[in-house]
Structures are given as structure tokens and as C-alpha cells.
N, C-alpha and C positions, 0 to 999 in steps of 0.2 A: 225685551221684545232683540230678535236677532235684525238687523240688517239697520236698527234706529239711535241715531246719535243721541247721548246720554240730554240734552235741552227738550229734541222727539221725543224722546222716552215720559219726562216730566209735562209734556204741553199731553202729549198721550194719556198718562192719567186725568187730569186736567178735563182734556176735556171726553173724555170714558162718564166721566161725571156729572156731565151735565148734558151730554147733547146724543140721545136715545142715539141716532142714527151709526154715530160714533160707535158708540160703546157697543152695539150689537158689531159692529167692524172689529175694534178690540179684542171684543170675547171669542170673538168668533179665531181672531189672533191666536189668542193663548190656548183655544183645544186643540187646536191644529198644533200648535209647539206642544204641546202637552202628548197626543197622539205618535208627532213623529219621534218623541222623547223614548217611545215606549216600542219602538222598532227598536231604537238603537240598542237596543240591549239584548235583542237579541243574537245569538251567534252568528242565525241563520237563514238567510230569507227568501222563502217559495217564487219567484218567477210573479205570482199575483201583489205578492208584499210587497215586492219592487215595482209594479205597475203601481200602488196605491201610493207608495214613497211619494213618486214621480207627480201620483195627481196631487196631494195636500204641498209639495212646495211646491207646485204652481199657484195652488188656491192660498198657502198662504204668501205669495208673491205679489200676486195683484192684491190681495187685503193690505198689503204692508205698501204696494203704490196709492192706492187710492187715501187710505191713513194718511201719507206722506204730501199726498196733493191737498186734504185737509189741513194739516197741521201747517201749511206752506202760504193757505189762502186766508188763516186766523190772523196767525204773523203778520203778515203784509198790512191785515184789514181791518 
């Protein structure tokens, strides 16, 4: 996962195994990553594809922020 450091990655995998809400966010994050990778192989993007990529990146970033918040809460308490 992008944007997460190694400790956060380990914690994310651990939480995904036991927390259904976190697992859903984590799985969605990974699916978005796959979709973005698919677009990165294209030599040319249409304006619609560029819009989709922008939306996917924003959604991924929001999910990342939620995961980081949950991870911080679990580590702190």
C-alpha cells in the first residue's frame, strides 16, 4: 500500500484479519490500487479516463487517511 510506512503496513494487515470495517476499507484500497495500475500501463488516456484516475486517487487517499486514523487509535490505546 502506498503512503503507509512499514509499521503501518504490518498493522493494516493485522487489523484487516480481525476487523471487518477495516478489512473492507483495506480491500477497497487494494482494488483501487489495482485499477490505477491498469491505467498506468496505457500509453494514452482519454479525458474520461483522466477523470476516473483523479477520482480513484482521491478515494484512495481518503481510505488511506481513514486507515491511518484507525491504526493510530489502535497503537495509542
